[in-house]
TIMAR-204488 format. One record per residue (C-alpha): residue number from 0; residue in one letter; chain; y, z, x. Coordinates in steps of 0.05 Angstrom, whole numbers. Each point is the difference from the previous one (the first is absolute). Layout:
# TIMAR-204488
R | NUM | A | A | Y | Z | X
...
//
This chain:
# TIMAR-204488
R | 0 | M | A | 326 | -333 | -128
R | 1 | T | A | 69 | 21 | 23
R | 2 | L | A | 38 | 65 | -10
R | 3 | T | A | 42 | -35 | -53
R | 4 | Q | A | -65 | -7 | -39
R | 5 | E | A | -18 | 73 | 11
R | 6 | K | A | 18 | 23 | -70
R | 7 | T | A | -47 | -52 | -29
R | 8 | L | A | -59 | 37 | 31
R | 9 | A | A | 25 | 71 | 3
R | 10 | A | A | 28 | 1 | -70
R | 11 | Q | A | -64 | -29 | -27
R | 12 | V | A | -44 | 54 | 30
R | 13 | R | A | 41 | 64 | 4
R | 14 | T | A | -7 | 17 | -73
R | 15 | D | A | -76 | -3 | 10
R | 16 | F | A | 5 | 63 | 44
R | 17 | P | A | 19 | 61 | -42
R | 18 | I | A | 8 | 46 | 61
R | 19 | L | A | 57 | -43 | 26
R | 20 | Q | A | 43 | 14 | -62
R | 21 | Q | A | 13 | 73 | 18
R | 22 | Q | A | 52 | 39 | 38
R | 23 | V | A | -14 | 45 | 59
R | 24 | N | A | 51 | 54 | 17
R | 25 | G | A | 47 | -31 | -50
R | 26 | K | A | -3 | -69 | 32
R | 27 | P | A | -40 | -63 | -19
R | 28 | L | A | -66 | 0 | 37
R | 29 | V | A | -2 | -47 | 59
R | 30 | Y | A | -74 | -1 | 20
R | 31 | L | A | -9 | -25 | 72
R | 32 | D | A | -67 | 32 | 17
R | 33 | N | A | -44 | -57 | -21
R | 34 | A | A | -40 | -3 | 64
R | 35 | A | A | -26 | 69 | -16
R | 36 | T | A | -16 | -17 | -72
R | 37 | S | A | 26 | -50 | -51
R | 38 | Q | A | 23 | 14 | -70
R | 39 | K | A | -44 | -19 | -59
R | 40 | P | A | 19 | -49 | -56
R | 41 | L | A | -12 | 15 | -73
R | 42 | L | A | -59 | -48 | 0
R | 43 | V | A | -37 | 45 | 49
R | 44 | I | A | 21 | 65 | -33
R | 45 | N | A | -21 | -25 | -69
R | 46 | T | A | -66 | -26 | 28
R | 47 | L | A | -17 | 70 | 24
R | 48 | K | A | 21 | 29 | -68
R | 49 | D | A | -40 | -52 | -39
R | 50 | Y | A | -64 | 15 | 39
R | 51 | Y | A | 2 | 74 | -14
R | 52 | E | A | 22 | -8 | -72
R | 53 | Q | A | -45 | -58 | -21
R | 54 | Y | A | -62 | -9 | 43
R | 55 | N | A | -9 | 57 | 49
R | 56 | S | A | -73 | -4 | 21
R | 57 | N | A | -42 | -5 | 62
R | 58 | V | A | -15 | -69 | 27
R | 59 | H | A | -65 | -37 | 11
R | 60 | R | A | -43 | 56 | -29
R | 61 | G | A | 9 | -6 | -75
R | 62 | V | A | -18 | -52 | -53
R | 63 | H | A | 49 | 26 | -52
R | 64 | T | A | 65 | -35 | -16
R | 65 | L | A | 47 | 44 | 39
R | 66 | S | A | -42 | -4 | 64
R | 67 | A | A | -6 | -75 | -7
R | 68 | K | A | 75 | -8 | -9
R | 69 | A | A | 15 | 45 | 60
R | 70 | T | A | -51 | -37 | 43
R | 71 | D | A | 29 | -68 | -18
R | 72 | A | A | 71 | 23 | 16
R | 73 | Y | A | -22 | 33 | 65
R | 74 | E | A | -36 | -61 | 25
R | 75 | A | A | 54 | -47 | -25
R | 76 | A | A | 49 | 37 | 45
R | 77 | R | A | -46 | -15 | 59
R | 78 | D | A | 4 | -74 | -17
R | 79 | K | A | 76 | 5 | -1
R | 80 | I | A | 2 | 33 | 69
R | 81 | A | A | -49 | -52 | 28
R | 82 | N | A | 44 | -56 | -26
R | 83 | F | A | 63 | 34 | 25
R | 84 | V | A | -23 | 1 | 72
R | 85 | K | A | -39 | -65 | -6
R | 86 | A | A | -69 | 31 | 14
R | 87 | A | A | -59 | -48 | -4
R | 88 | S | A | -39 | 47 | -45
R | 89 | R | A | 14 | 59 | -46
R | 90 | Q | A | -56 | 35 | 38
R | 91 | E | A | 45 | 3 | 61
R | 92 | I | A | 47 | 50 | -35
R | 93 | V | A | -21 | 73 | 5
R | 94 | Y | A | 40 | 53 | -37
R | 95 | T | A | 21 | 60 | 43
R | 96 | R | A | 46 | 59 | -11
R | 97 | N | A | 51 | -30 | 48
R | 98 | A | A | 6 | -40 | 64
R | 99 | S | A | -19 | 61 | 41
R | 100 | E | A | -67 | 5 | -34
R | 101 | A | A | -11 | -75 | 8
R | 102 | I | A | 11 | 5 | 75
R | 103 | N | A | -45 | 61 | 5
R | 104 | L | A | -53 | -38 | -38
R | 105 | V | A | 0 | -55 | 52
R | 106 | A | A | 3 | 49 | 58
R | 107 | Y | A | -59 | 41 | -24
R | 108 | S | A | -43 | -55 | -29
R | 109 | W | A | 11 | -59 | 47
R | 110 | G | A | 28 | 37 | 60
R | 111 | T | A | -53 | 53 | 8
R | 112 | S | A | -55 | -53 | -6
R | 113 | N | A | 30 | -52 | 46
R | 114 | L | A | 40 | 34 | 55
R | 115 | Q | A | -26 | 35 | 62
R | 116 | K | A | 25 | 30 | 65
R | 117 | G | A | 46 | -47 | 38
R | 118 | D | A | 17 | -45 | -59
R | 119 | E | A | 74 | -10 | -11
R | 120 | I | A | 44 | 8 | -61
R | 121 | I | A | 69 | -31 | 4
R | 122 | L | A | 56 | 30 | -42
R | 123 | S | A | 76 | -1 | 8
R | 124 | V | A | 50 | 55 | 13
R | 125 | M | A | 31 | -13 | -68
R | 126 | E | A | -61 | 18 | -41
R | 127 | H | A | 6 | 47 | -59
R | 128 | H | A | -42 | 63 | 9
R | 129 | S | A | -48 | -27 | -52
R | 130 | N | A | -16 | -58 | 47
R | 131 | L | A | -5 | 44 | 61
R | 132 | I | A | -35 | 66 | -14
R | 133 | P | A | -64 | -32 | -30
R | 134 | W | A | -8 | -40 | 65
R | 135 | Q | A | 14 | 61 | 43
R | 136 | L | A | -57 | 36 | -37
R | 137 | L | A | -45 | -61 | 7
R | 138 | A | A | 14 | -4 | 75
R | 139 | Q | A | -18 | 74 | 6
R | 140 | R | A | -66 | -12 | -36
R | 141 | T | A | -20 | -63 | 36
R | 142 | G | A | 33 | 2 | 69
R | 143 | A | A | 41 | -63 | -16
R | 144 | L | A | 67 | -7 | 34
R | 145 | L | A | 67 | -8 | -34
R | 146 | K | A | 52 | -48 | 28
R | 147 | F | A | 71 | -10 | -25
R | 148 | V | A | 46 | -60 | -4
R | 149 | E | A | 72 | 18 | 15
R | 150 | L | A | 66 | -31 | -23
R | 151 | T | A | 43 | -58 | 23
R | 152 | E | A | 73 | 8 | 17
R | 153 | T | A | 17 | -14 | -72
R | 154 | E | A | -48 | 55 | -22
R | 155 | E | A | -54 | -45 | -28
R | 156 | F | A | -74 | -8 | 13
R | 157 | N | A | -12 | -23 | 71
R | 158 | L | A | -46 | -59 | -11
R | 159 | G | A | 0 | -18 | 74
R | 160 | Q | A | -25 | 69 | 19
R | 161 | F | A | -53 | -4 | -55
R | 162 | Q | A | -24 | -66 | 29
R | 163 | S | A | -10 | 33 | 67
R | 164 | M | A | -36 | 60 | -31
R | 165 | V | A | -51 | -32 | -45
R | 166 | S | A | -66 | -14 | 33
R | 167 | D | A | -76 | -2 | -10
R | 168 | R | A | 3 | 76 | -1
R | 169 | T | A | 45 | -2 | -61
R | 170 | K | A | -40 | 15 | -63
R | 171 | L | A | 55 | 16 | -49
R | 172 | V | A | 74 | -13 | -9
R | 173 | A | A | 35 | 42 | -53
R | 174 | V | A | 73 | -18 | -10
R | 175 | V | A | 55 | 9 | -51
R | 176 | H | A | 26 | -63 | -32
R | 177 | V | A | 70 | 28 | -11
R | 178 | S | A | 24 | 62 | 36
R | 179 | N | A | 25 | 54 | -48
R | 180 | T | A | 50 | 23 | 54
R | 181 | L | A | 20 | -62 | 40
R | 182 | G | A | -3 | -48 | -59
R | 183 | C | A | -28 | -55 | 44
R | 184 | I | A | -50 | -49 | -29
R | 185 | N | A | -56 | -6 | 51
R | 186 | P | A | -31 | -68 | 20
R | 187 | I | A | -63 | 18 | -37
R | 188 | Q | A | -33 | -69 | 0
R | 189 | E | A | 9 | -8 | 75
R | 190 | I | A | -27 | 70 | 11
R | 191 | I | A | -61 | -14 | -43
R | 192 | A | A | -14 | -68 | 32
R | 193 | L | A | 3 | 30 | 70
R | 194 | A | A | -45 | 58 | -19
R | 195 | H | A | -51 | -45 | -32
R | 196 | Q | A | -4 | -42 | 64
R | 197 | Y | A | -31 | 61 | 32
R | 198 | G | A | -44 | 18 | -59
R | 199 | A | A | 42 | 60 | -20
R | 200 | R | A | 10 | 22 | -72
R | 201 | V | A | 71 | 9 | -29
R | 202 | L | A | 25 | 50 | -51
R | 203 | V | A | 70 | -11 | -29
R | 204 | D | A | 41 | 57 | -28
R | 205 | A | A | 38 | -37 | -54
R | 206 | C | A | 32 | 59 | -36
R | 207 | Q | A | 70 | -26 | 15
R | 208 | S | A | -14 | -74 | -9
R | 209 | V | A | -42 | -6 | -63
R | 210 | P | A | 57 | 27 | -44
R | 211 | H | A | 53 | -45 | 31
R | 212 | M | A | -28 | -69 | 18
R | 213 | P | A | -56 | -48 | -19
R | 214 | I | A | -66 | 17 | 34
R | 215 | N | A | -59 | -46 | 10
R | 216 | V | A | -59 | 35 | 34
R | 217 | Q | A | -39 | -65 | 7
R | 218 | Q | A | 56 | -35 | 35
R | 219 | M | A | 13 | 63 | 42
R | 220 | D | A | -75 | 3 | 16
R | 221 | C | A | 1 | 76 | 7
R | 222 | D | A | -66 | 37 | -3
R | 223 | W | A | 29 | 58 | -40
R | 224 | L | A | 67 | 13 | -33
R | 225 | V | A | 24 | 65 | -33
R | 226 | A | A | 56 | 17 | -48
R | 227 | S | A | 24 | 57 | -44
R | 228 | G | A | 15 | -8 | -74
R | 229 | H | A | 58 | 48 | -2
R | 230 | K | A | 41 | -43 | 47
R | 231 | M | A | -8 | -62 | -44
R | 232 | C | A | 25 | 27 | -67
R | 233 | G | A | -68 | 30 | -16
R | 234 | P | A | -22 | 73 | -9
R | 235 | T | A | -16 | 49 | 55
R | 236 | G | A | -73 | 15 | 15
R | 237 | I | A | -23 | -73 | 2
R | 238 | G | A | -3 | -51 | 55
R | 239 | F | A | -47 | -54 | 23
R | 240 | L | A | -39 | -27 | 58
R | 241 | Y | A | -10 | -75 | 8
R | 242 | G | A | -58 | -19 | 45
R | 243 | K | A | -37 | -65 | 14
R | 244 | L | A | -62 | -2 | -44
R | 245 | D | A | -54 | -6 | 53
R | 246 | L | A | 34 | 54 | 42
R | 247 | L | A | 3 | 49 | -58
R | 248 | R | A | -73 | -14 | -17
R | 249 | S | A | -19 | 17 | 72
R | 250 | M | A | 35 | 68 | -3
R | 251 | P | A | -37 | 63 | -21
R | 252 | P | A | 28 | 43 | -57
R | 253 | F | A | 59 | 45 | 15
R | 254 | L | A | -9 | 53 | -54
R | 255 | G | A | -63 | 16 | -39
R | 256 | G | A | -6 | 18 | -74
R | 257 | G | A | -1 | -30 | -68
R | 258 | E | A | 19 | -73 | -13
R | 259 | M | A | -14 | -25 | 70
R | 260 | I | A | -76 | -1 | -9
R | 261 | A | A | -53 | -49 | -25
R | 262 | D | A | -61 | 47 | -2
R | 263 | V | A | -5 | 72 | 21
R | 264 | F | A | -63 | 38 | 20
R | 265 | L | A | -7 | 71 | 26
R | 266 | D | A | -5 | -23 | 72
R | 267 | H | A | 40 | -65 | 2
R | 268 | A | A | 44 | -47 | -39
R | 269 | T | A | 20 | -73 | -4
R | 270 | Y | A | 72 | -20 | -9
R | 271 | A | A | 40 | -41 | -49
R | 272 | D | A | 28 | -68 | 19
R | 273 | L | A | 72 | -9 | 18
R | 274 | P | A | 50 | 27 | -14
R | 275 | H | A | -33 | 59 | -33
R | 276 | K | A | -38 | 20 | 63
R | 277 | F | A | 66 | 29 | 25
R | 278 | E | A | 24 | 31 | -66
R | 279 | A | A | -38 | 65 | -8
R | 280 | G | A | 14 | 45 | -59
R | 281 | T | A | 46 | -7 | -59
R | 282 | P | A | 58 | -43 | 24
R | 283 | A | A | 75 | 4 | -15
R | 284 | I | A | -10 | -42 | -63
R | 285 | A | A | 69 | 5 | -30
R | 286 | E | A | 33 | -10 | 67
R | 287 | A | A | -41 | -62 | 16
R | 288 | I | A | 16 | -31 | -67
R | 289 | A | A | 74 | 17 | 9
R | 290 | L | A | -2 | -31 | 70
R | 291 | G | A | -24 | -63 | -33
R | 292 | A | A | 61 | 4 | -46
R | 293 | A | A | 45 | 8 | 62
R | 294 | V | A | -31 | -62 | 30
R | 295 | D | A | 15 | -37 | -66
R | 296 | Y | A | 71 | 24 | 4
R | 297 | L | A | 11 | -22 | 72
R | 298 | T | A | -35 | -66 | -13
R | 299 | D | A | 44 | -16 | -60
R | 300 | I | A | 62 | 10 | 43
R | 301 | G | A | -29 | -40 | 58
R | 302 | M | A | -13 | 28 | 70
R | 303 | D | A | 38 | -57 | 32
R | 304 | K | A | 61 | 18 | -42
R | 305 | I | A | -7 | 73 | 17
R | 306 | Y | A | -4 | -15 | 75
R | 307 | A | A | 60 | -47 | -1
R | 308 | Y | A | 43 | 48 | -39
R | 309 | E | A | -17 | 60 | 42
R | 310 | A | A | 12 | -40 | 64
R | 311 | E | A | 71 | -15 | -21
R | 312 | L | A | 13 | 71 | -23
R | 313 | T | A | -27 | 25 | 67
R | 314 | E | A | 49 | -45 | 38
R | 315 | Y | A | 57 | 29 | -41
R | 316 | L | A | -24 | 71 | 14
R | 317 | F | A | -1 | -13 | 75
R | 318 | E | A | 68 | -33 | -2
R | 319 | Q | A | 29 | 63 | -31
R | 320 | L | A | -37 | 47 | 48
R | 321 | Q | A | 27 | -39 | 59
R | 322 | Q | A | 70 | 17 | -22
R | 323 | I | A | -13 | 74 | 13
R | 324 | P | A | 8 | 14 | 76
R | 325 | E | A | -43 | 63 | -2
R | 326 | I | A | -61 | -36 | -29
R | 327 | R | A | -58 | -21 | 44
R | 328 | T | A | -53 | -40 | -38
R | 329 | Y | A | -72 | -9 | 24
R | 330 | G | A | -41 | -63 | 0
R | 331 | P | A | 26 | -71 | 3
R | 332 | Q | A | 64 | -22 | -34
R | 333 | P | A | -14 | -46 | -59
R | 334 | K | A | 28 | -62 | 33
R | 335 | V | A | -38 | 8 | 65
R | 336 | A | A | -67 | 26 | -27
R | 337 | G | A | -56 | -45 | 20
R | 338 | L | A | -33 | -6 | -68
R | 339 | G | A | 54 | 29 | -44
R | 340 | R | A | 12 | 72 | -18
R | 341 | A | A | -24 | 48 | -53
R | 342 | A | A | 47 | 31 | -50
R | 343 | L | A | 13 | 65 | 36
R | 344 | A | A | 44 | 30 | 54
R | 345 | A | A | -17 | 60 | 42
R | 346 | F | A | 60 | 28 | 36
R | 347 | T | A | 35 | 58 | 34
R | 348 | A | A | 73 | 20 | -4
R | 349 | S | A | 22 | 29 | 67
R | 350 | D | A | -20 | 74 | 3
R | 351 | V | A | -5 | 10 | -75
R | 352 | H | A | -71 | 21 | -19
R | 353 | P | A | -33 | -48 | -49
R | 354 | H | A | -19 | 57 | -46
R | 355 | D | A | 74 | 21 | -4
R | 356 | L | A | 19 | -71 | -16
R | 357 | S | A | -53 | -4 | -54
R | 358 | T | A | 23 | 65 | -31
R | 359 | I | A | 73 | -22 | -4
R | 360 | L | A | -19 | -68 | -27
R | 361 | D | A | -42 | 33 | -54
R | 362 | Q | A | 63 | 34 | -25
R | 363 | A | A | 28 | -70 | -11
R | 364 | G | A | -63 | -19 | -39
R | 365 | V | A | -28 | -42 | 57
R | 366 | A | A | -73 | 11 | 17
R | 367 | I | A | -22 | -19 | 71
R | 368 | R | A | -55 | 24 | 46
R | 369 | A | A | 9 | 43 | 62
R | 370 | G | A | -52 | 19 | 52
R | 371 | H | A | -51 | -36 | 42
R | 372 | H | A | -28 | -41 | -58
R | 373 | C | A | -72 | 14 | 23
R | 374 | T | A | 14 | -36 | 65
R | 375 | Q | A | 9 | 57 | 49
R | 376 | P | A | -27 | -38 | 60
R | 377 | L | A | 49 | -57 | -14
R | 378 | H | A | 58 | 49 | -4
R | 379 | R | A | -20 | 30 | 67
R | 380 | Y | A | -4 | -71 | 29
R | 381 | L | A | 71 | -13 | -26
R | 382 | V | A | 24 | 68 | 25
R | 383 | A | A | 21 | 19 | -70
R | 384 | Q | A | -22 | 66 | -30
R | 385 | S | A | 10 | -28 | -70
R | 386 | T | A | 38 | -54 | -37
R | 387 | A | A | 31 | -10 | -68
R | 388 | R | A | -28 | -59 | -40
R | 389 | A | A | 29 | -40 | -58
R | 390 | S | A | -52 | -46 | -31
R | 391 | L | A | 13 | -51 | -53
R | 392 | S | A | -38 | -31 | -57
R | 393 | F | A | 13 | -59 | -47
R | 394 | Y | A | 32 | 46 | -52
R | 395 | N | A | 54 | 23 | 49
R | 396 | T | A | 68 | -32 | -2
R | 397 | R | A | 57 | -17 | 48
R | 398 | E | A | 42 | 51 | -36
R | 399 | E | A | -51 | 54 | 16
R | 400 | V | A | 4 | -19 | 73
R | 401 | D | A | 75 | 9 | -5
R | 402 | V | A | -8 | 69 | -30
R | 403 | F | A | -48 | 19 | 56
R | 404 | I | A | 46 | -26 | 54
R | 405 | T | A | 60 | 37 | -29
R | 406 | A | A | -39 | 65 | -5
R | 407 | L | A | -28 | -10 | 70
R | 408 | K | A | 70 | -8 | 29
R | 409 | E | A | 23 | 62 | -36
R | 410 | A | A | -59 | 40 | 25
R | 411 | I | A | 12 | -22 | 72
R | 412 | E | A | 74 | 18 | -7
R | 413 | F | A | -18 | 67 | -30
R | 414 | F | A | -46 | 19 | 58
R | 415 | G | A | 50 | -28 | 50
R | 416 | G | A | 52 | 48 | -28
R | 417 | I | A | -48 | 59 | 8
R | 418 | F | A | -26 | -16 | 69
R | 419 | G | A | 54 | -44 | 28
//
């Protein structure tokens, strides 16, 4: 897909997103904060509405019509997610509130049972806090050691350094697939293959990859993979954990309560089979069903088409940013990135604070993110207190990039006039 074909995709989908049809501060909304959360198509919104209007009921526990319909839709969504990431079994998909909960599930269930003093956990300096803090807590509980892969000169994952770090002491590698700040696509299959040579398990944070590119967990051979629904056109409050079947079966429950049991006695209990062993209590039923609708929506478009379109739009975004002398972008440039680049650009503009930039851009109807993007250690590594970030999705257009660039130039000029 080329930019000349852009309107074929963008025009097809934009009317599916009601929120994009509004004005902000008197200007048409240009939403470029997709890495934080994506917008929701009517299919997802109506799916939530239909559940509450037509068959609101608890799942698995009732034999009446509404409960049966809710249960069927809830479990059908699990099948859709399993197919979406090419899991070998529907039992390998565990619903969680978000990716953070999924990572904590693995840290507490598998990590507490399998790690001990002196074992090593390898992360990278680019990890989101959600893929850092659970491992910090696990290391404190078990005495395991954390080690961190740094960046190459092009600000990508340093695979050579990782090769020198992984050893028989390595028990876990937890790494982001796509950095939400650098935009680099990490060499995940090479990382996993190297880790497995030493018997280490690998968890992949796929929050920024599952919504933007085809994912095949069997081909990847990861042990676990996590994602958040709200970043993939689904609702908030729902995410999922993929895990290899035998590995999930070997892990003790994370939370106790209803639904995750087989038989309960006063002094002990036995537990349900997968995936329900890890799904205690009444789940986010409507959200799970609507996530299934989001998967349908993305699948109908085609993840290969989404990836190709966003890649070209990202190249255009960087071409325009490079025309502004004050801009310093982070992560690899699209044409030199080892495995390609995600559809986002984190940047600074000389001495203008990112929050000031974001505020001025908002007045032009342009929504971007400003701050550390839950990657404070990475920002310290880059010697940047914070950055601004424009992140794209398949419903964004080249014209929106132009509006953003014009507003960005005007903001820089405005602050230059004040402080120059």
